[in-house]
N, C-alpha and C positions, 0 to 999 in steps of 0.2 A: 551410581550403583556399582558394587564391586564386580570385578571380572570373574566370570565363571570359567574355570579351566576347561578347555576343549570345546567351548561354545562357538557357534558361528558368529562372526562379527556383524554381518549384514543380514537384515530380515527380508530384503528384496529377493524375489525369485530370479533365477537366471536360466538362460537356455544354453546348455552345454553343447559340445560337438556331438553330432549324430554317431551312434555306435557303428563300427565298421562292419560287423557281421549281422546275422539275424537275431542274435541274443539281445533282447531289450528293444528291438526296433519298433515293435508294435506299441509298447508302453511309451517310448519316446515320442512317437507320432501323436498319441492321444494326449499326453501331457502338454506338448507344444501347442497342439490345436486348442486345447482348453485355455491355456494362458493367452493365446492370441485372440480368442473370442471374447474373453473377459466376461464380467457380469456375474457368473455363478460363483458362489462362495466356496463350494466343495465340488470335488469330482469323485464319484463312486464307481469303482471298477466292477466288472461283472462278478457275480458270486459263483460262476462256473469255473473260475480259475483254479488251477491246481496249486498246492503249496509251493512248488518250485516257481510257478508263474508269479505268485504273490511276492515271493522273495525278490524276483527281478524287478517288480514294481516298486518295492521298498527301496531297492538299490538305486533305481532311476530317479525316484522322488528325492532321494538324498542329493543326487547330482544337480537336480533342479533347485536345490535349497528350499524344499517344500516340507511342511509338516505332514506326517503320514502316520496312520495307525491301522491296525486290523480290527474290523468290526463284525458283529453278527447281525444279519438282516433277515427279515421275512419270517413267516411261520415255520419254515423248514430249518431255521437257525443256521443258514449257510454263512461261511466266512467270506469277507470281501475286504478290499483295501480302500480306505477313505483318504483323500489328499486335499489339502487346502493350503492357502498361503499362510506364512508365519505372521503372527500378530505383533504389533508394536505395543508398548505399554498403554498408549492412549486407546488403541483398539480393544485391548483386553478390558480396560475400564468400561468402555462402551458396551462390551459384550455382556456385562452384568444386567443390561436391560432385559435380557431374556427371562430374568426372574419375574418380571412383571406378568408374563403370561401365566405363571402359576397362580397369581392373585386373580387374574381375569377369568379363571375357570369357573369360579363361583359367582362371577359378575354377569348380569344379563347381556352385556355387550361382548362377552367373551367368545361368542360363537364365531366371530370373524377371525379371532386369533386361532381357534381350533381349525377353522376351514383353511386358514393360511398354512398351518402346519401340515394339513393333509395335502394341499396343493404342492407344498415344497417337497414332501416325501415322494409324491407321484412324479414330480419333475426329475428326481434323482434316481428313480427305480431303474434297475438294470444297468446303471452306469452311463446313461445317455442324457446328454445335456445339449439341446439345441439352443441357438442364440436367442430365438424368440421367447422360449420358456424362461430362459435365464433373465432376460430383460424384464419380463412380466413379474417374475418373482422378486427381482430387485426393487422394481417400482412399488409393488405391494408392500414389501418390507419397509421401504422408506416412508410410505404414507402411514403405515401403522405406527412406526416409531414417532412420527410427528404428532399423531393423534394421542399417543400415550405419554407425551413428553412430561406433563405435569406430574402424573402418577409415578413415572419412572424416576424423575429427579428426586421425588420424595423418598422412594425406596433406596436409591443409591446413596442419598445423604445419610439415611438411617444406617445403612450398611457401613458407610465410611466411618461414622461416629463409633459404631460398635467395634469395627476393626481397629480404630485408633486406640480404644481403651485396651484391647488385648495386645496390640502390637507394641505397646510401650514397654513390655517386659523384655529386657535384653540381658542375657546371662553374661558372665565374665568370659573374656576371650580364652580360647584353648591355648595350650603351650605348643602344640604341634603346629609347624609352619604351614603344612598343607591343609590341615583342618581349619587354620585361621583364614585361608582364602574362602572356603565355603561359609565360614562364620560371617565374614564381611558381606558376602552376597545375601545371606539370610537377614543380617542386620539391616541392610538397605531395604529389603522387602518389609521387614517389621516396621520400619519408620516411614514407609511409603503410604500416603493417604489415598492413593488411587489404584495401586496394584494389590491384588489379593493372592496371586499365584506366581510361581516361578518354575521353569522347567530346566533340569540339568540334562545335558546331552547323553546320547547312548555311547559315546566314545570313552566314557569313564571306565576305569578298571573296577574289579569287584572290591578292592580295598578302598578306592576312592568313593564308590557307591556307599559302602558301609559308613564312611566318614560323613557323607552328606546326610544319611539317615540319622546318624548319631547327633549331628548338630541341629537338625530339624526337631529332634526330640527335645533338645534343650530349650528351644524357642517355643515349645508347646504348639508346634505347627503340624498339620496333617502331612504325611509323606507316604507316597506309594509309587510303585513302578507301573508303567504302561508299555504295552508292546511285548515282544519276545525276542530272545537271542540278541543278535547284533543291533536290533532296532528297539531295544528296551531302554527307555529313559525314565527319569525320576521327576515327578511333579510334587511340589511343596506348596501347600495352601495355608493361609492364616485361618485360625479358628475364631469363633464368636467369643466375646469376652466372658459370657456366662459359662461356656464350656471350659475355658482356660481356668477360670476361678474354681470351678468344681474339681478339676484335676489337681490343682495346687492344694485345695483343701484336703483331698484324699491323700495326697503325698504327705502332707504335714501330719495327718492322723496316723498314717502308716509308720512314719518315723517315730511317733510317740509309742506305738505298739512295739516296735523293734527295740526301742530303748528299755521299755518295761520288760520285754522278753529277756534281754541280756542281763538285766538286773536280777530277774528270777533265777537265771542260770547260775550266776555268781553266788546267790544265796543258797541254792540247792547244792552247789559244789562245796560250800563251806559246811553245810549241814552233813553232807556225805563224809567229809573228812572227820568231823567230830564223831559220827557214827562208827567210822572205821576204827578210830582210837578206842572207843568203848567196846567194840567187838573184839579187838585184839586183847583187851584187858580181861575179857571173860574167858575163864579157863575152859578149854575143850569146846569152844564155840564152833559149830559146823565142822567138826573134824573130818578131814579128807585124807587122812593118812592110812586108812585101811587098804589092804591090797588083796585083790581077789586071787583065787587059786590059779588063774591063768596069767598072773603077773600084771593085770590091768589095775590102775588106780580106781578105787571104788568108794564113792562118797555115801556111806551108810550112816543112818542116824544112830546115835549112842543113847541108850536109855538114861534119862536124867540129865542129858546135856542140854545146853542152851540152843534153841532152834532159831536160826536167823530168818528174817523176813525177806522174801523175794523183793527185788527192786522193781516192782511193777505196781500199778494202781491196786488199791484194795479190792475194787470190784472184780478185777481179773483174778486176784488170789481167791476170792470167794468162789468163783466159777471153777478154779482148779481144785478146790477142796470138795467139790460135789462128787468127785470120783472116789472118796475115801471109804465108801462102804464096800463089803466083800464083793469080789467078782462074781458075776452071774455064772460064768463057766470057767472052771479051772482046767488048764491044759495038762496033758500028760507029758511031762518033761519041759525043759526050758527052751525058749526060742529067742535068739538074739537078733535084733534088728538094728541096722546101721544106715545112716544117711550121710553122704559126703558130696560136696561140690568140689570136684577135682579140676582145678583151673585149666581151661583150654587143653583138654586131652587130645583134641584133634591135631595139635601141633606135634604130637609124638609120631605121627604116621606119614609115610611117604605116599602110600596108597592103601587099598583094601587088603593087600597081601604082604606089605613090607613096612617095617618100622624105620624111622629116621635114626641116624647116629648123632647128628647135630642139627640145629635149626637156628641160625644166627638172627633171622627176623624176629623170632620169639625169644631171643636171649637164652637159648639152650645150647650149652657146650657139650653136654653128655646126656643124651636122651635116655640111654639104657640105665645109667645110674639113678636118674630120677624115677624111672618106671619101677625099678627094683625097690626103691625106698617107699614108693606108694604101695606096692604089693606087700612089702614087709609090714606096713601099718595095717593093711587089711587083714593079713594073716594073724597079726597080734590081736586085733579086735575079734577076729574069728566069727563073722556074722553068718547067720543062716539065710538072711535076706539083706541085700545091699541095694539101696537106691542111690543113683549117681546123677548129678547135674553137671552140665558142661561136658558131657560125654562126647565121644567122637561123632563124626558126621554120618557114619553108616553103622549098621549092626554088624557088618562083616569086620570092621575095625575093632569094635568092642569084643567080638568073639576072638579075634586075633590076640588082643591083649590078655584075655582070660586064658587062652591056650598057652601063651609064651610065659606069662608071669604069675598066673594064679593056678597053674596045674590043671587047667580045664575042669575045675571043680564046680563051676557055676553054669546055669542055663540063663541065657540072655533074653530079655523082653524089652520092647520099646524102640526108641530111635526113629520114630515115624515123623517127627516134626521138630523144627528148631534150627535148621540150617547147620551151622558148624558147632552149635552148643545144644546137644540133644539130651534127652532124659532116658535113662535106662533103669530097669530093675533086674537085679541078678539074684537067682534063687539057687541055693546049694543043692547039688545033686545028692540024693539019698539022705537028705536032712529031714527034720521034723515037719517041714512044710511040703506037702505032697500035691501031685496033680496040678502044678502051676500052669496057668494058661492065660491068654489074653481075655479081655472082657469086651467083645465086639460091640455090644449095645452102648457101653459107656464111651468107647472110642468114636462111634458114629455120633453120639450125642454131643461130644465135645468138639467134633469136627465142624459142626454147623455154625454159621454166623448167628449172632443175636444183636438186638438193637440196644444201645446204651447211650446215655448222655456223657460222652467222654470229656467234653470241654466245659461242661457246666453252664452252657448257654441255652438249655432247655430244648436243644435240637437232638433228636434221636438219630443215631447213625449206625450203620452195620459195623460190627466189630468181631474180630477173631483173636484167638490166643496168639501171643507172641511165640510161645512154645507150648504146644498142646500137652496137657498132663498125661502121664502113663498110668494106667490102672490095670492090675491083674487080679485074678481070682484064683484061689487055691483051697486046700483042705488041711485041717489039723485035727488031731485026736483030742477030745475033751472027755470029761467024766460022763457026759451024757451022750457020747458017741462022736462020730466024725462030723465036723461042721465046716461050712464055707468060711473063708477068711479073705479079706480084700486089702490090697496094698495100693496106695495112691502116692505118686511122686509128682511134685510141681516145681517149676522154676518160673516165677512170674516176671513181668516186665521190669526192667531196670529203672531206677530213679535218676540215672546219670543224665546230665544235660551238657551238651557240647558247649564249651565256653562259659559254663555256669559260674565258676569262681570269679571270672572277670566281670560278669554281669552283676553278681551279688555285691562285689566289692567296689563297684563303680561309684564315682562321686555323684552321679546323677540318679535321682530317685526313679526316673523313668526306666532305667535299665533294671533296677530291682523289681519293679512291677512286672516287667516282661519275664524276668526269671521266676517270679511267683506264679505267673500264669502257666508257664511250662512245668514247673515243679508240681503244681496242683493237678495239672492234666495227667502227668505221669502217675501220680498217686491214684487218680480216678481210674486209670487203666489197670493198675494193680488190684484195686477194689473190684473192678468189673470181672477180672479173672478169678479172684477168690470167690465172689458171689456166684459166678457161673459154675464153678467146681462144686460149691456147696449145694446148689440146686440139682446138679447131676446126682450127687450122693443121696439127696432126699428122694428124688424121683425113681432112681434105679436100685437103691439099696435099702434105705430105711422104710420106704413104702412097701417093700416086699419081704423084709426079714424082721423078725422080732429080736431085739437086742443083738444086732449084727456085730461081728468081729471086724473092725475096720482100723487100719493104720494109715495115717496121712503124714507125709513128711516132705521136706524140700526147702529150697532157698526161696523164701517168699519176698525177699528184698524189703521186708518190713518187720519190725520187732514189737515187743510189748509196749503199751503206752502210746501216747500221741506225740509226734514231733511238732515243730512250729506250724507246718502247713496243715497237718491234720487237726491241730487244736483251733486254728483260726479260720480255716477255709473248708475243711471237710467235715469236721465235728465227729469223726469216727476213725477207727483204724482198720485196715484191711484184714488183719489176722482175726479180729473179732467176727467179721463176716463169714470167714471160713469155719470158725468154731461152731456157729449155729445160734439158734434162738435160746436165750437163757430161760424162757418160759417153758421150754421142752427139755428139761434137764437130762433125761435119759437119751435124748437124740444129740446132745452136744458132744463135740470133740474136746478131750481134756489135754491141755498142754503138759508134757512130761518134764521138760527140761527146766521149768521154773520152780519145781518143788525143792525147797531147801533141804528136805530130808534125803534127797538124791544128789543134787548138784549144789554146792555152796554158792551163795549169791555172787561172790566175787568172781566165780568161774562161769557165770551165766551169760556168756557171749561167744560168738563164733567168728566175728570179724572186728578188726580194729582199723579205723580210718580217721583222717583229719576232717572234721565237720566245720567247713568255713562259714556255715550259717550260724551255728552256735558258738563258733570260735573256740573249739576245744578238740582234743583227741578223744574219740568216742569208742567204747567197746559196746557192740550191738549184737543182739541175738537175732540174726537173720535166718538161720537154719533151725528148723523146728521138727519136733516129733509130736504128733497128736494121736491119742488113742480113744476109741469109742468107749462108752460107759461099761461095756461088758469086759473090756480088756484093761482099762486104766488101773483098777485096783490090784490087778495081778502083776504090775510092774514093781520089781523089787530092787533093781539096780539100773543106774543110768550114769552117763559120763559125757563130757565134752573133751575131745582129745587135744588139748593145748600142748601137752607134753611131747606128743609126736612132732608137732609143727616146730616147737622151740628147739628140740634136740637136733632135728635135721638142719635147721638154719645155723645152729651153733657149729655143727660139724663142717658145713660148707664154708662158713666164714673163716674157720681155722685154716682152710686150704688156700685162702686168697693171698695174693702178693700185696706188698705195700702200696703199689700203684693202683691196684684194683680196689683196695680199701678206700683210698683217697677219692677215687672216681665215684664210688657208691655214696660217700659222705656228701658229695656235691649234688646228688640227685634230689630233685624235689619230690618225686613220687616214690613208689615202693622199690625195693631192691630188685635186681635182675631175677627173672623167672627161675634160673637154675638154683638160686638160694632159697626158694620157697617150695616147700612140699605142696602147698596150695595156699591161696589167699583166704580160704575158709577152713576152719577146724572140723574134723569129722565128729558126728554125734551118734550115740548108740544107747540102746536100752535093752534090758532082758526081762522077759515076762514069763510067768508060769502058767 
């Protein structure tokens, strides 16, 4: 058998020197007395011990070279420490005979085994093992083992044959020298006809533990940690042949699906390239050259021009077209609404009363210059209502920014949840949106936990928003009088997975499966937050108002259409849940930014990132603006502010030195924060 780095060489217990002080003296005496008495297989300490006392017991058991673990006992579920002698390979093989008792439960003769288990538990209760009880227990155990020999041998031979069939799968050796040591250990276990488990010691580092888990995954073995903190070790067990074959079949099928998925992507990219050529050849297609009176680029439809089709599924386009009938209520005057995820605004602040000048940890050399550029963009868009995601951690900081850079022209709402990335809604003072205020009923509704199957394992668990949405209510003047209007801002759970690219690009399909589980779970969390927000709107707004005026916007971390995980694992997209039920057309939210008459299809994105799953650079519409039925038809202008982001980055790059340019070229991820106005483009629309 290969050597396990850090493992004890001897399995025999030893009696160390007695501790010099009081610390550990009691545990030392008990363990020494138990070993000298012999007979009892385990020693269970009292469940009345404190965590500190249990830690001392673990430490002392390690000195005695004993196997030790923390267990939960009794109806009260108290924690205690269980100690036993370490097992040799032969003893571990013999230990499999305990499986016989599972067969005997349904056997008429099984009462003796059950009674034996009861006696054995009673003998250990409270951590007290006298020699007489231990001897009786051992004698009973020996007699039972002899009586069950024939049945046990049959079960063991069956298990060995099953394990032999599964253990013959041995992957190729890893290139890493340290991983090779663990590989050889597991290879010896896989080829062993008598052993089914192997323990790796608690002395391993976190990096070494990760390598053990990775190699066990390659051998299709079960692997899990036992214990806690410094007493946490890894156990690896072989699986039944049927389980291994099922896993391998699933992996092969997954690989076929991935190959087909990548082929579909390549085909769609080729079709998109052909469509782009055809669109460029069409004179006046989706003209975006008009300029509004305030200097903003405005994508207005030109009579007789060719209308481009949004790059979203036809079903989604049909839902978007539902809002094309005249608006129910025309507003008196224009209202401009903007949404912007301003990347990590909290890095701009020293505290609630002071701005930073620099912030090296966040790659900010000139905080004031970036704050002014952001404020200039907001001033150019000139919104009456501005929803902000990734806002500062307190409302006092948001108010400080408004006062220093936006002329104190906005009233601030929100900032109640989200740690260092909070959600705010700013309303222009003296603008067309009047009497703005919080919506306490909605805030209380969204603050409550609800149950949801986050993992897809049919187990309902309590869940709360990662960042609770901000909802305000206000009033606007319409042709039929003053009416309430509601603004909702969201920032849902991120899809980011730590180490995700490494897992997805791993040579081992098991890592891909683990990534898929995490990716799907994150998307289920986004879906849960979108569905909960939609239910809040239905219960508190649509149920109480006829044709309400509702704006919903934010960074949903999800775009139109289905990605790989939504297509194969969720079968729906989260944005659709927020939009509402298509059978209740007037209650649906209408997406504004995918209208080709307002925003050209090639501009319908707010974020660009490298998608290592689809193996391409993707432009994705993560930031959205939705309007209720009564407002959607009144939207006459909309835009996505790519020009602001590009112009700022161009100006900043022009100021870089040659060394700084070379350093940025070598970066795998995005350029430094100082070069980015934000990692999201602002979106806005104007309605009448």
